[in-house]
C-alpha angles and dihedrals in degrees: 000000000000091000090051091053091047092050090048092052091046090050092049091050093048092047093048091049093048091047091050092049092048092048092050090049091052092047090051092051092048091049091052091049090048091049089050093051091046090052091049092048090048091053092048091048090050089050092049091048090049092049090048091050091049092048091048090049091049092049089048092050092047090049091050090048092050090047090052091050092049091047089051091050091047090051091050091048090047090049092050091047091051090050091049091048090052090048091049091048089050091050091048090052089049091049091049090053091047091048090051090050091048091051090051091048091049090051091050091047091052090051091050091048091052091050091049092049090051092050092047091049091053092047092049091051090051092049092049091051092050096045095036087225132109121236094256092047092050093049092048093049092049092049092050092051093047094045092049093051101047107020096089095042093046095049092049092047093050093048092047093049092048093049093045093049093047095046093044094048094047093045094048094046092045092047093050094048095044092048091050092048092046092051093049118046118156132186125283110263121234104158125135133210095229117080120215123192117203116230122227090221140342091260088067090070091066092048091050091051093044130189109333088349095294097138097048091044091051090048092050092048093048096047103029090228129128110237119204112192106168100043099082124031112239094008140082113216118215118201128185139140088229113071092199091057089047091053091048089051091049094051091044091052092050092048092050093048092050093046094045094210106112117172134121095265093049091045092059091051093048094047091051090050091048091051090056091047093050091046090055090046091051093052091044091050091052092047092047091051092050091046092048094056094037100244116144134183097045112156115249092240090056090048088052092055091042091054091051088062087071087078096044126089131189114202088339093309115121106239096215093050089046089053095048091047089051092049092055093048092044091054092052094048093044090054091050096049097039098250127140104284096197094050092046092050094044093048093045091050095052100030093108095043090120091065088075088061106033091104090052103038133044120240140056116310097242091052089050089049092056092045094050094046091053091045094054096043104259116156114279092235089058094046090048094050092047092048093049100050092106129064098247089074119054114241108237101176136051090240091055090053090049092052090049092051097046091047089059092045094051094046097044102046115112112276095012096112133025098235117137123216090243092056091047094052091045092053092050090052091048091053092052092045091053090053094045091052091077125084121256095031117140101179137348128198129188108213140165093049091304096310094112136036118199113201122192113200132197104258093211092055101037123048127198096269092046089050090058091050091045092056090053092046093050091048091049092050091049090051093050100042107033140058115217141148122252119348135318121217115218110206115187112193123196115182130178120189128191113202126183134163127226110217 
């Protein structure tokens, strides 16, 4: 028992000692690890501090460098300002000297003028003593003698020259225009913009429509044309904004009726064939027109657009016939007045080229004509004359004036356009009513066959700036509410008169 207790005590002592040694060993290892981590952290901190110091030094150096550059720039600016100031001071000194010299010169001139006046006065006194007449009496007598001698001759000469010039100008202009119109007389136009195709029989209507409308729908899709079957007995009416499409639809309809086979598949084949036929016809029409008037070297793209005018009408007048007629007349007038015949003919032939594109492009047709001619390589003189054939663009060449004149001649000859007198009068009234609808208007007159509106305003209600705005407003309202060919000039007139009587 005693040994057991002793062994137990010895075991406890040995265990406690071993535990103490192990604990001290662990503490020593942890301390070493902690010292190692502290050392590592210290090194990293030193490195961060060093990097921060280096970065701060670099920023400081950059700032000093920038400051030096700015100071250098400031010094250069200051130097330039000082030089300019010195130059300005020098110029001011020079101006002061010149001003002083001018003042001296003015003083000397005044002295010379006084001396001259004195000398002239003395000479005048001597002349009056010799002639026994005062200055006013001598001048009046001289004027009376001169007036009596030349008044009659001068008045007669002026009147004769004015009459001769007026008669000669009117006779020459009238002779040129009449000769041109006599040498070129085309047929009376009676074309319409709606195309009607005659049916072989009433049964053909049903075949054109097809089962559940398949055939007519296929035809409308292929041609882009509205087809009206039941509106007119014995006819099919074709309606489209594009005359080329309308012609393709007409030829397709005639081919289908002759062939007798009308179904969607056949319709597509026939329409494609008609498109090729019309394309050839368009090119041939352009070439024939150019050959007829004797103009060569026209680009193919221009001939294409020119040929399309064969299917366009303006107030019932075929545009291509109108253009060829104009080209003939323009050539005759150009030859008479000494202008370039080829340019005048070329420009007259293609002046309405834009009408083939007005449904595809925005803008007035003569502006489009000039743009297309320049685009496809036509001569600039031709493009300019075509662009300037209406009044909204000033004519800058003789050829442009010729094209403008022959355009009016071709459009205004009897039978050229299907415009009734009632429609003409109504349009003139509409123009005047549009102008009179604005405030401050005294009177409004439509003149020059509706190509100009002259508006007289009340000067106390409308000032100059308002008159400018009023002209634009009237033109805008005319554009938005009326249909008319060409252009209309709006001329706003503001007149103030001051009248007084001497009693």
